[in-house]
C-alpha positions in Angstrom: 23.0 39.3 -74.4 26.5 39.2 -76.2 27.9 41.8 -73.7 26.4 40.0 -70.8 28.0 36.7 -71.8 31.4 38.4 -72.1 31.1 40.0 -68.9 30.0 36.7 -67.2 32.8 34.8 -68.8 35.5 37.4 -67.7 34.2 37.3 -64.1 34.1 33.4 -64.1 37.7 33.1 -65.4 38.8 35.7 -62.9 37.3 33.6 -60.1 39.0 30.5 -61.6 42.4 32.4 -61.5 41.9 33.5 -58.0 41.0 30.2 -56.7 43.8 28.7 -58.5 46.5 31.2 -56.7 44.9 30.4 -53.4 45.3 26.7 -54.1 41.5 26.1 -53.5 40.8 24.3 -56.8 40.6 20.5 -56.5 42.6 19.3 -59.8 42.6 15.5 -59.5 42.1 12.6 -62.1 42.1 13.9 -65.6 42.6 17.5 -64.3 45.7 16.8 -62.7 47.9 18.1 -65.6 46.4 21.4 -64.9 48.3 21.8 -61.6 51.2 23.0 -63.8 50.8 26.9 -64.1 51.6 27.1 -67.7 49.1 24.4 -68.5 46.4 26.1 -66.5 47.1 29.4 -68.3 46.9 27.7 -71.5 43.4 26.1 -70.4 42.1 29.5 -69.5 43.0 30.9 -73.1 40.8 28.3 -74.6 37.7 29.6 -72.8 38.1 32.9 -74.5 38.0 31.2 -78.0 34.3 30.3 -77.9 31.2 32.4 -77.0 29.5 31.6 -73.8 25.7 31.5 -73.7 24.0 33.4 -70.6 20.3 32.6 -70.3 18.4 35.5 -68.7 14.8 35.9 -68.2 12.8 39.2 -67.7 11.9 40.1 -64.0 8.6 39.1 -62.7 6.0 41.7 -62.9 6.0 42.5 -59.2 5.2 40.7 -55.9 1.5 39.9 -56.8 2.6 38.1 -59.9 5.1 36.0 -57.9 2.4 35.1 -55.5 -0.1 34.0 -58.2 2.7 32.0 -59.9 3.6 30.1 -56.7 0.0 29.9 -55.6 -0.7 27.6 -58.5 1.7 25.0 -56.9 1.1 25.5 -53.4 -2.7 26.0 -52.8 -4.2 24.1 -55.7 -4.7 20.5 -56.7 -3.4 18.8 -59.9 -6.5 19.6 -62.0 -9.4 21.7 -61.2 -12.9 20.7 -61.7 -13.7 22.9 -64.6 -11.1 21.2 -66.7 -13.0 17.9 -66.4 -15.2 17.5 -69.4 -16.8 14.1 -69.5 -16.7 10.6 -67.7 -18.4 7.6 -69.4 -17.7 5.1 -66.7 -14.3 4.0 -68.2 -12.7 7.1 -69.8 -12.2 10.7 -68.6 -11.9 13.7 -71.0 -10.5 16.8 -69.7 -9.1 20.1 -71.1 -5.4 20.9 -71.1 -3.4 23.8 -72.3 -0.6 23.2 -75.1 2.2 25.6 -74.3 4.3 24.2 -76.9 1.9 25.5 -79.5 0.7 29.1 -78.6 -1.1 28.0 -75.3 -3.8 26.5 -77.3 -6.6 24.6 -75.3 -6.9 21.0 -76.3 -8.8 18.0 -75.0 -7.5 14.7 -74.0 -9.2 11.3 -73.2 -7.7 8.8 -70.8 -8.7 5.5 -69.3 -9.9 6.2 -65.6 -6.9 4.1 -64.2 -4.3 6.1 -66.2 -5.9 9.3 -65.2 -5.8 8.3 -61.6 -2.1 7.1 -62.0 -1.2 10.6 -63.3 -3.2 12.3 -60.6 -1.7 10.4 -57.8 1.8 11.5 -58.9 0.9 14.9 -57.6 -0.1 13.8 -54.2 2.8 14.1 -51.7 3.8 11.1 -49.6 2.9 11.0 -46.0 5.1 13.4 -43.9 5.9 15.8 -46.7 4.5 19.2 -46.9 4.2 21.9 -49.8 5.4 24.7 -47.9 8.1 24.5 -45.4 9.1 27.8 -43.4 12.8 28.6 -42.5 14.4 31.3 -40.6 12.4 33.5 -38.4 9.3 32.0 -39.8 10.1 28.3 -38.9 7.5 27.0 -36.4 9.8 26.6 -33.5 11.5 30.1 -33.9 8.5 32.1 -35.0 7.0 33.0 -31.7 10.4 34.3 -30.3 11.9 35.8 -33.4 8.8 37.4 -35.0 8.5 40.1 -32.1 12.1 40.9 -32.6 11.8 41.3 -36.3 8.7 43.7 -35.7 10.7 45.7 -33.2 13.7 46.1 -35.5 11.3 47.3 -38.4 9.4 49.6 -36.2 6.1 47.7 -37.1 3.2 47.3 -34.6 2.9 43.7 -33.4 -0.9 44.1 -33.3 -1.1 45.2 -36.8 1.5 42.7 -38.3 1.6 39.5 -36.2 0.4 36.2 -37.4 -3.1 35.1 -36.4 -1.8 32.8 -33.8 -0.6 35.7 -31.7 -3.5 38.0 -32.1 -6.6 38.4 -30.1 -10.0 39.4 -31.5 -11.1 38.8 -35.2 -8.3 37.6 -37.5 -10.1 37.8 -40.7 -13.1 39.4 -42.3 -15.6 37.7 -44.9 -14.6 39.2 -48.3 -18.2 39.4 -49.3 -20.0 40.9 -46.3 -17.1 42.2 -44.1 -18.4 40.2 -41.0 -15.5 38.9 -38.7 -14.8 35.3 -39.3 -14.7 32.9 -36.2 -11.9 30.3 -36.0 -13.6 26.9 -35.6 -10.6 24.5 -35.7 -6.9 24.6 -36.7 -6.0 21.6 -39.1 -2.2 20.8 -38.3 -0.5 18.1 -40.1 -0.8 15.9 -37.0 -4.6 16.4 -36.9 -4.9 15.5 -40.6 -2.9 12.3 -40.2 -5.1 11.3 -37.2 -8.3 11.8 -39.2 -6.8 9.9 -42.2 -5.9 6.8 -39.8 -9.6 7.0 -38.4 -11.0 6.9 -41.8 -8.7 4.1 -42.9 -9.7 2.0 -39.8 -13.4 2.6 -40.2 
């Protein structure tokens, strides 16, 4: 890590020098004295008098690990049912994992109102979505750009297209292998319409 911090420091300072020579650094207010080349050079020398700290983490364990990690935030609710232990009409007891002390499982009891307050903090406001696609996967661009990407990659559109562009069964049941039939597509607009109907009833 010490070697990495030194390399990072050298590259960072070299970048500052390059921007200074090109007059691309904004030196206003308390930094205005650094417009003088001698003072700027003296400032850069101070950066080498202390060790820099570089924080680096090991790489993820492959794409499956990344998907599992992101899936906890994109396809799950704030707390799953198996973590709920008891409810006596006023208080709720649930299980939580204490990462600060060796990932030990602990129990916590909260008043129902406080539990609901914390739970609602994980509910997205109306109009917000958990996953937003950009680039060639954006909703408005996907139909036009995805076939181009498949052509450039030499992939078969029938094998790699999104379900909306395929014909025939899209998914198979993981238990029996029978093709699953699409009943309904729940878009954000459709969900909002259902919510408004429930609110008005």
